[in-house]
ZAMARGU-4260 file (C-alpha; in steps of 0.2 Angstrom, whole numbers, plus 5000, padded with zeros to 4 digits):
<rodrens>
0) 4986/4836/4842 | 4996/4841/4827 | 4992/4858/4820 | 4984/4860/4803 | 5001/4865/4795
5) 5009/4848/4800 | 4994/4838/4794 | 4994/4847/4777 | 5013/4845/4776 | 5011/4826/4780
10) 4998/4825/4766 | 5009/4834/4754 | 5023/4822/4758 | 5012/4807/4756 | 5007/4813/4739
15) 5025/4817/4734 | 5030/4799/4739 | 5016/4791/4728 | 5021/4802/4713 | 5040/4800/4714
20) 5050/4787/4706 | 5064/4777/4715 | 5077/4790/4712 | 5069/4803/4723 | 5065/4791/4738
25) 5080/4796/4748 | 5075/4814/4748 | 5057/4810/4752 | 5064/4799/4767 | 5074/4815/4773
30) 5058/4825/4771 | 5048/4813/4781 | 5061/4812/4795 | 5061/4831/4796 | 5042/4831/4797
35) 5043/4819/4811 | 5056/4829/4820 | 5046/4845/4818 | 5031/4836/4825 | 5041/4830/4840
40) 5047/4848/4843 | 5030/4855/4841 | 5024/4842/4855 | 5038/4847/4866 | 5035/4866/4864
45) 5016/4863/4868 | 5021/4853/4883 | 5033/4866/4889 | 5020/4880/4886 | 5008/4870/4897
50) 5021/4868/4911 | 5024/4887/4910 | 5006/4891/4910 | 5004/4880/4925 | 5019/4889/4933
55) 5011/4906/4929 | 4994/4902/4935 | 5002/4895/4952 | 5011/4912/4954 | 4995/4921/4950
60) 4985/4911/4963 | 4999/4914/4976 | 4999/4933/4972 | 4980/4933/4974 | 4980/4924/4990
65) 4994/4935/4997 | 4983/4950/4991 | 4968/4944/5000 | 4978/4941/5016 | 4985/4958/5016
70) 4968/4966/5012 | 4960/4956/5027 | 4974/4962/5038 | 4972/4980/5033 | 4953/4978/5035
75) 4956/4971/5053 | 4968/4985/5057 | 4956/4998/5051 | 4942/4991/5061 | 4953/4990/5077
80) 4958/5008/5074 | 4940/5014/5072 | 4935/5005/5088 | 4949/5013/5097 | 4944/5030/5090
85) 4926/5027/5095 | 4932/5022/5113 | 4942/5039/5114 | 4928/5049/5107 | 4915/5039/5117
90) 4917/5049/5133 | 4920/5067/5128 | 4912/5073/5144 | 4925/5063/5154 | 4939/5070/5144
95) 4932/5088/5146 | 4931/5085/5165 | 4949/5078/5165 | 4955/5092/5155 | 4946/5105/5167
100) 4953/5096/5182 | 4970/5096/5175 | 4968/5115/5170 | 4961/5119/5187 | 4975/5111/5197
105) 4988/5119/5185 | 4980/5136/5188 | 4980/5133/5206 | 4998/5129/5206 | 5002/5144/5196
110) 4992/5155/5208 | 5001/5147/5223 | 5018/5151/5215 | 5013/5169/5211 | 5008/5171/5229
115) 5024/5164/5236 | 5035/5175/5224 | 5025/5190/5229 | 5027/5186/5247 | 5045/5183/5244
120) 5047/5199/5235 | 5037/5209/5248 | 5048/5202/5262 | 5064/5206/5252 | 5057/5224/5250
125) 5053/5226/5268 | 5070/5220/5274
</rodrens>
């Protein structure tokens, strides 16, 4: 749809044609051609703007879709991480028992090594 400026220009051109004599008809025809060219360019610009807007909107939709996918991925990862943390924290008694067993066996191994070294030291001293 032509803009208000083009409609007013067309009306002014029509008025000029009706007021002009035969000597000015050539310049009026040139003005009419220029007005038609301007209308065509305006239509092309509106069409290009619509295409560009569609392109921009498509890119925005794709970006939003990608964002939603990433957000869902991170939500799933967070949930998995929290579940694993709950499993690890779910049995602290077992972990404490395992740690106590490991510490006890380590302490026993150290005591046994000390005893061997002491016995070795005593036997060396006695020789």
